[in-house]
N, C-alpha and C positions, 0 to 999 in steps of 0.2 A: 473297385478303385475309383476314387472321386475324379470328376473331370476338372474341377476348378478349385482354386484356393479362396474363392469369394467368401465361403463360410467355413469356419474351422470347427464349429460345434453346433449342436442343436439346443434350442432353449426349451426348458420345461416350464409349465404353467403352475402357479400356486393358487389353490382354491380358497385360501384364507382371505377374509375381508380385509381391506386396507382402509384405515381411517383417513379422513381428509386432512391435509396439512394445515398447520397453523400459520397463516400469512399475516397475522396482526402486526408483526414487526415491520412490515413494508408499507410505506405511505401511499405511493401512487399505484394506479392500476397497472402501469407498465412494469414496475418493479415486481409486483405480485405475479404477473404472467411470466416474467423472465425466470423467477425462482421456481415456479411451477413447471416450466419447460425443463429446467435443470434437473428437477426431481424425476420427471418422466424419463429423461436420458439415463439417470442412475438406476431406476427401476428396470429399464430394458437390459442394461448390462449386468444387473444382478439376477436376471431371469424372472423377475416378479411381474409376470404379464398381467395378472388380475389387478395388481396395484397400479400399473401403468394405465390400464383401461379406466380405472376409477379416477385417477388424476387427470387424464386427458378429457374425460367427459366433464369433470368439474371445471377444467380450463375453458371448455366451450361455453359453459353456463355463465361464467363471469367475464367473458371477452365481450367488449362493446361491439355492436353490430357493424360499425364502420371500421373496425380494426381488422382489415383483410389479412395483414401479416400473421397475426396470432390465430386467426381462424384457419389459415392455411397450415400453420404449425400443429395445432391440436388435432385437426382432421388427419394430418399425416400420422401422428402418433396412434390414432385409432386404426388407421390402415395397417400399420405395423403390427398392432395387437392382433387383429383378425387374421393377418397373414401367418402369424406364428401359431394360430390355433386352427390352421387348415380351413379357413373360411374365405375362399377366394372371392366369392361374390360380394360379401360385405367389405372385404379389403379393397376390391376394385371401386366400390361406391365411395369409400372415404378418400382414397387416393385421387379420384376424379374431382371430388369436392375440394380437396387440398389444392389441386392444380388450378381450379377455377379461381379460388381466392388468391393463389400465388400470382396469377396473371394480373388480377386486380390490384395487388400490392406492388407490382412491378419489381419483385424481388427475384433476381436470377438464381439465388441459392435455393429458394423455396420451389421455384419452377423446376429446377434441375432435380431436386429430391423427388418430387412427384413423378416426373417423367421416368426417372431411373427405376423407381419401384414398380411403376406400371409395366415397363418393359420386362422386368424380371418376372412379374406376376403373370403376364400374358404368355411368356415363353415357358414358364414352369407349369402352369395350370390350365390355361385356356387355349393354348395352341395358336396356330396362325389363322386367327379369325379376322373379320373385317375391322374389329376394334383394335386388334394388335397391329395391323397394318397402318391404321390411322394414327396410332400413338407413335409408331416408328417414324412416319412422315413428319409428325409434329416435332419429334425429337430432332430429326435431321434439320428441319427448318429453324429450330431454336439454336442448334449448333452453328448454322450459317449466319444467324442474325445477331446473336448475343455479343455484347462488347466485353463480357467478362471471360478472359482467357481461362481462368481456373475452372469456372462452371462448364465451359465448353469442353475442356479436356477431360473433366470428370465424367462426361457422358460417353466417351469413346469406348470404355470397357463394357458397359451394359449393352451398347449397340453391337459391339463385337460378339457378346454372348448370345444376343438375339439371332445374329446371322449364323452362329454355330448351330442353333436349334434348327434353322432352315437348311443346314447343310451347305451354306455358301461360305466355304472355308477361306477362299481367297479374299473375299470382302472382309471377313472376320480378321484375317491377318493384317490387312491394310489398316484397319481402325486401331488394332492393338499397336502396330508399329508407329502410327501417327501419335497415339497417346504417349507411348514410351519416349519418342524423340522429343516431343514438346515438354513433357514433364522433366526430362533430363535437362533441357535447356533452362527451364524455370528454376530447377534446383541449383544449377550452376550460377545463375544470376541472383539467387536469393529470393526470387518471387515465391518459391515454395520452400518453407523452412524444414519440413519433414522429408528427409531423404528417403524414407521407406514408402513414400507415396507411389513410387514407380515399381515396387516389388511385386505387387499382385498382378500387374499387367505383364511383367516379364515371366512370372511363373505360369500364368494362363497361356501365354504363347508357347512356353516350353511344354506344357501339358498337351497342347494341340499336336505338336510334333511327336511326342512320346506315344500318344494314342494311335498315330499312324506308323508306329515302329521306326520313326526317323530319330533314333536316339542321339545321333551326333548333333543335330540341330537343337534337340531338347537340352542336351548337356551344355551347349553353347549359351543358350539363353538363361539357364539356371546359374551358370557361372557369372554371367553378366549381372544377375540380380544380387549375387553375394555381397559386393562392396556397398550396396545400399541398405543391407540389413544391419541394424545397429543395436536394437534393444528388445524387439518383440520376440518372445520365446517361441510363439507359434510359427513365426517365419523361420527362425533358426532350425527348429526340429523338422519342419516340413521340407526345408531345403535339403537337409542331410538325408531324409527319407527318400526323396525323389531322385537325388544323385545316386544313392545306392541302388535303387530300382532301375535307373537308366543304364548304369554300367552292367547291371545284371542282364539286361536285354542284349548287351554285346558279349555276354559271357566273359567280361573282364572282371574276374572274381576278386583279384587283389585290390583294384580300385574301388569296387563295390564295398569290400570289407572295410576300407578306410573310412568311408562315409557312414557305414552302418555302426562301426565302433564309436564314431563321434555322436551318433544319435543315442546310443546306449549310455554314453557318458552324460549327455544332457538329461536323460531319464533318471539317472542316479542323482544328479544335482537337484532335480525337480520331481521328487517322488509322488507329489500330490497333484501334479498338473495332468489332468485327464487327457488333453490333446497329445502331450508328449508320450504318455504310456500307450495310448491307442495307436499312435504312429509306429511305435516299436512292434506292437502286435501285428499290424497290417504289413509291415516290412518283413517280419518273420514269415507271414503267410505268402508274401510274394516269392520269397526264396523257396518255400515248400511247393508252390504251384510251378515254379521254374523247373525244379528237379523232378516233379511228377510228370511234367510234359516230356522230360528227357528219359522217362521210364526208369527212374531211380527212386522208388517209393521209400526205401529205407532211409536215404538221406533226407527226403522230403519229410518223413515222419519225425526226424530229429528236430527240425525247425518247428513242426507243429507242437512238439513237446515243450520247446522253449517258449512258444507263444502262450501255452496253457498255464505257464507259471505266473503270468501277470494277472493281477486281480481283475476279474471280469466286470467289476463295477465301473471301470474306466471305459468300457466299450458301450457305445450307443447301440440302438437296435440293429442298424444295417451292418455295423462292424461286427456285432455278435453273430449275425446271420452269415456273414462272410467267413468268420472263423469256423463255424459249424460246417459250412459247405466244404471248405478246403480240408478240414480234419476228416470229415466223412469220406471224401473221395480218396484221400491218402490211405485211410484204414481199409477201404474196399480193395484198393490195389494190393494191400498187404494181406488180404484174406481175413481180416479181423472184422467180420460182418456184424457181429453182435455189438461191438464197441462203436462201429460206424453208424449203426441204426439210430442210436440216440441223437447223434449230431445231425444226421440228415433230416430226421423228423422235426427237430427243433428249427432247422433252417427252412423246412417246408412250410412251417406255420406262417411265414411272412408272405407266402404266395408270390403274386406278381410284383409286390413292392420291392423285392430284391432285384428285379429286372427280369425280362422274359428269358434271356439266354441263361442266366444263373438258375432260374426256376426250372428250366428244361434239364439242366445238369443235375439238379437235386432230384427230380423225378426219375431220371435215368439211373442214377446211383441207388435210389431207394428201391426201384424195381429189381435191380441186381441183388441187393441185400435180401429182399423178401424171398426171391427165388432160391438164393443160397441157403436161407433158413427154413425153406419148405413152407413158407407162408404164401401159398399160391393165390389165394383170394386177394390178399393185399397187393401181391405183385400184379395181378390182373387189373385191379382198380387203379393202381398207380400208372400202369401202361395206358389205360383208357384216358387218363388226364394228359399223359405224356404225348401221345400220338397227335391229337389235334393241335396242341401247342407247337409241337415240332413242325407240323405241316404249315402252320401259319407263319412260322419263322422262315421256312423254306420258300414261301410263296414269292416273296420279293426276289429271292435268288432265282427262282424258276422263271419269273417274268423277265428278268434280265437275260437269262439263258435263251429263252424263246426269242427275245428281241435280237440277241446276238446271232442266233441261227437264221432268223429272217434276213438280217443284214447280210450274212454270208451268201444266202441264196440270191438276194438282189444284186450283190456284187458280182456273182458269177454271170448273171444275165447281162450285166453291163460290161463285163470284161471284154466281150467281142468288140463293142463300140470303142472301148478304150484302146484296144489293139489297132483298130482301123485308124484311129486318130493319132496314134503314136508317131507315125512317120510325119504326118502334117505338123504335129507339135514339135517334132525334132527340127523340121525345117524352120518353123516359126522361131524356135529357140535360137537357131543359128543366125536367123535374120535379126533377132533382137540383140544377139551378141555383137553383130556387125554394126547395127544401128547404135547400140550402146557405146561401142568403141568410138564410132564417129562423133556421137554426141559428147563423149568424154574428151575427145580430141578438140572438138569445138570449144568446150568449156575451158580446156587448158590454154588454147590459143587466146580466148577472150580474157582469161586471167593474166596471161603474159602481156597482152596488149594493154590491159588495165594497169599492170605493174609499170610497164614502160611509160604509159601516159602519166601515172602518178609521179614517177621519177622525174619526167620532164617538167611536170608542174612544180615539183620541189626545187629543181634546178633553176627554173624560171623565177620562182619566188625568191631563192637565194640571190640570183643575179639582180633582180629588181631591188632587193634590200641593199645590195652592194652599191647599185647605181644611186639609190636614194642617199646612202651614206656618203658617196663621192660627191653628189650634188650639194649635200649639206656642208662638206669640207670646203668645196669650191666657193660656196656662198660665204662661208666664214672667212676664207682667204680674201675674197673680194671686199668684204666689209672691213677686214683688217687693213687692206691697202687703202681703202677710202679713209679710214681713220687716221692712218699715217699721213696721208695727203692733207687732211684737215689739220692735223697737229702742226705740220710744217707751215701750213698756210697761216695758222694762228700766230706762230712764232714770227714768221716773216712780216705779216701784216701789222701785228700789234707792236712790234719792236722797231720796224723800219722808220716810222715817222719820228719817234723820240730820238733815235740815234742820228737821224738826218739833221734834226734841229741842233743837237749837241755839236755835230760836225760843223754846221754852218757858223755857229757862234765861235767855235774855236778857230775856224778859218778866217772869220772877220777880225778876230782879235789878233791873229798872226799877220794878216795883210795890211790892216789899217789900225795899228795900235794908237796913232795920234788922234783918232776920232773920239776916244774915250778919255775922260779925266781919270785921275787915280781913284777917286771915290767910285766912279762908274765901273772902272775895271774891277775894283774890289767887290762891288755888288754883283757884277756879272760873273766873277769867279765863284762867289758863294752860290749863286743860282745854278751855275753849271755843275758845281760840286753836289748840290742838293739833288738836282735832276739826275745826274749820273748815278748817285747813290740809290735813288728810288728806282732808276732803270735797272741797276744791277740786282737789287732785291727782287724786282718783278721778273727779271730773267731767271733767277734761281727758282722762284716759285713756279714759273711756267715750265722750266726743265724738270723740276721735281714732279710736277703734276703730269707732265707728258709721259714720264716713266710708268705711271700707274694707268695710263690710258692707251698703251700701245696695242693691246689685244682688242679692246672695244671701248666705246665711250661709256664708262661707268659713271654713275651719279650717286651722290650721298646726300639725300634730302634731310635737312635738320634745321633748327632755328638759327638764323644768321643775323648778326647786327649789321645794319646797312651802312652807318656813318663811317666806320673805319675803312670799309672797302672803297667808299666814294672818296675819302681823303687820300688813300694810297693812289687811287687812279688819277686824281687831280695833280698830285705831286709828280707822277710820271709824265703828265701832259703839260706841266708848268711852262716848259720852254715853248711848246706850240702856242700856248695861250699868249705868252709875252711877245712872241714873234709877231703875232697878229694884233697885239694890243687888245686882246679879248678880255672883257670883264666877266668873271665867273662868280655867280651867287649860289652858295650851298645852303639850302634851307632844310636839309635832312635833320630831324630832331635826334637828340642822343637817345640811345637804347631802343631805337625803332627796329623791330625784328620782322623778318619774313621767313617762311619755310621754303628753302631752296638749296642748291649746291653752291658753296662759297666761290669756287673757282669759275663755275659757269657764269655766275652773276658778275664777277669781276671782268670777265671777257666781254659780256654783253654791254656793261656800262662803259668799258674802255672804248669799244667800237662806236657806240652811240655818241659819246662825248667827243671823240675825234671828229666824227662827221659834223657834230653841232658846232665845234670850234671852226672847222673848215668852212661850213656854210655861213657862219656869222660874219666872216670876212674881217677886214681891218676895222678896228675900233668897235667891234660888235659886242654882244652880250649873250651870255649863256646862263640859264637858271635851272637848277636841279632841286627837286623837292618831292614831297609826298602828294600823290594824286587823291583828291577828295571828291572828284566829280562822280565817281562810281562807288557802289558799295564794295566792301572788301579792301584788301591791301594792294597798293600800287605805287609806282614811282613815275615821274615825268622828267624829261629833259627838254627845255624850251630854248630856242635861239631865234634871233632876228636875222635878217639877211635873205639869202636865196630860199625860196619856198620849195619844200619837198613833200609830195603828197603820198597818200596811201596807194594810189594807182601806180605811181612810179616805183614804190617799194615792191608791190606785187609783180610789176613788169621785170624788175631785177631778179626776183626769186624765180620767175618762170623762164628766164634766159639762161638755161643750163649750159649753152654752148658759148657763152661770152668768153673772149680770149683773155689770157693773163689773169691779173688780180682784180679786174674791173668789177666792182660790186661785191667783192669777196667778204668784206667786213659785214655787210648786211646779210649775206647768205649765212655766215657763221652765227650772227645774232638769231636768225630764224631757226637754224638747226638746234642751237643750244636752248633757246626758249621753249621749243617743242618738247625737248627731253625733260626739262624740269616742270613742264605743265603750265608755263607762263605764256602770255599772249602779248605780242608787240605790234603796235599799229601807230600810224601817223595821222595828225590832223593839221591842216594849214589854214591860217586866217591872215589875209593881206600879206605882210612881209614877215610873218612869224610862223615857225614850224615847231610842232610839239610832238615828241616821241613819248609814247605812254607804254609802261610795262605793267600788266595786270597779273597778279599772282593768284594761284588757286586758293580757295578757302581751306 
């Protein structure tokens, strides 16, 4: 029975000479070498080993000295050629050369191929030598260092096979499982397009468990492999063969027959596939061996007869030897010694090649046949071969038995010491239990304290967040209250003076009508009507604006034409100016624009003009225009009369506790100008005061 599914058939060599290929149709050296490589691959799969050897040597001759990649490739082909002609030394030489050039070319694929075949070669032919250990270490280092996931995963299976030869089954299983898991992941993501890439690893893992008579695990991994088998005939027939044999190990005959019948159907569909026909024969022989072990030689013989009906051309050397061994043993058990002799002698010709255990079985069955046929000399000679071989096989078992017996003796000698220490150990165990319980209790208390602390932290964090939110709300409320106070201050301050002037004119007209002529009365009435109309319009604008400002002082910066705002403001203050006989000069040019808030600008101008008219006094003069003393855009309001300095302005702004409305207009001017990004300042020269408004660029 084969251990692995790594090889499904043996390749034969052809002795005929192979002519060199015609590469004249390819222009570059790279194209020629690539075509030659493809031809080597095709010759390998068609079993033309001599042809592959010829092409590989030709490839080495025409490869440039600096082309490390192709030097690695054709040395690899020569290694394969010599491996398949049972020349391990030559194969090792070419694989090592391929590895050297592969490292020089920095090709992960070529490095992986060389390491892979060296591992298999050392495990199969040269054993666990220093060289094999070195190449194993080199392979593991490559697995750890390569950035190519595909090449790394491809080395898991040969590493696992190497550990199987060393008998380190746990390590073997770990590498197989790693390879299976990572290949499945790459298949799922599309990194590997061939779903059958994971089949060999799964079957190898199943084989490992079946060899250890752990049929359930073997069946588990075989079934896991089944969904990944899609098109390869060898995979299909081998799967059915091993499932049938696995269930046979459990004596689950019905389940075994289902898979065996499927294998037979495959064989009928592919009558010329050697691997399929050979698997049918070896499965029949597995049934025969099973019933022979159960002392049912007649039933075993029926399976041998079925196996003999298949053309023996499909059986390679080892499979043919296996058939002859099982057939010979069955016939011996049936007492058909003459018929058995031919099969056993044919199997015996292979000697140790069929395996030591199988060869021992052949020799034992042959000696029985010779003795039953009264061929005593042949029986004696066969036994002479049988005994030393049997003894050598039993040597390892004997060594193990001696070691076990010695261990039992030493254990008895130490048993007294163990008994003496048992009471102390029991006391120590109880102490450990108490200490462990105390430690566990301490851990639980620590955990509880930590949980309580974390909960307190979370509560404190939530409370802090609530406090911050409350502080923010309080701050917003305070700002809203301040805004409302400012709004009412604006209304009271900006409208009080115009209304007062209208009231005084009306009162004067009522109390002393004889002071005015009819013409003066008519002019005064027109002025009062104009002023009250402007006042009413301004009140509506202020009230409408105040509704939009109740939550906070919002601003809308946009290009604003200054002249209409100045004109409206002067109309509102017309009565104030006439009452003081103040001459107002408006030098604002038409279409002069500044970027600001229209209502903020109107309030600033109104307050500054009111102060200018008041400061100018009787028969004073006020002039308003565009400031050209500084770069950028700006306005100025200049008046004669009482001087007002920048220091006085800053003193009013800093006097936050001033009672009543004293200086309120200038505070409003400062607040609003800051919000629109403007700057207001005063300059005084002799009996002139100039208020300047600078707007941002």
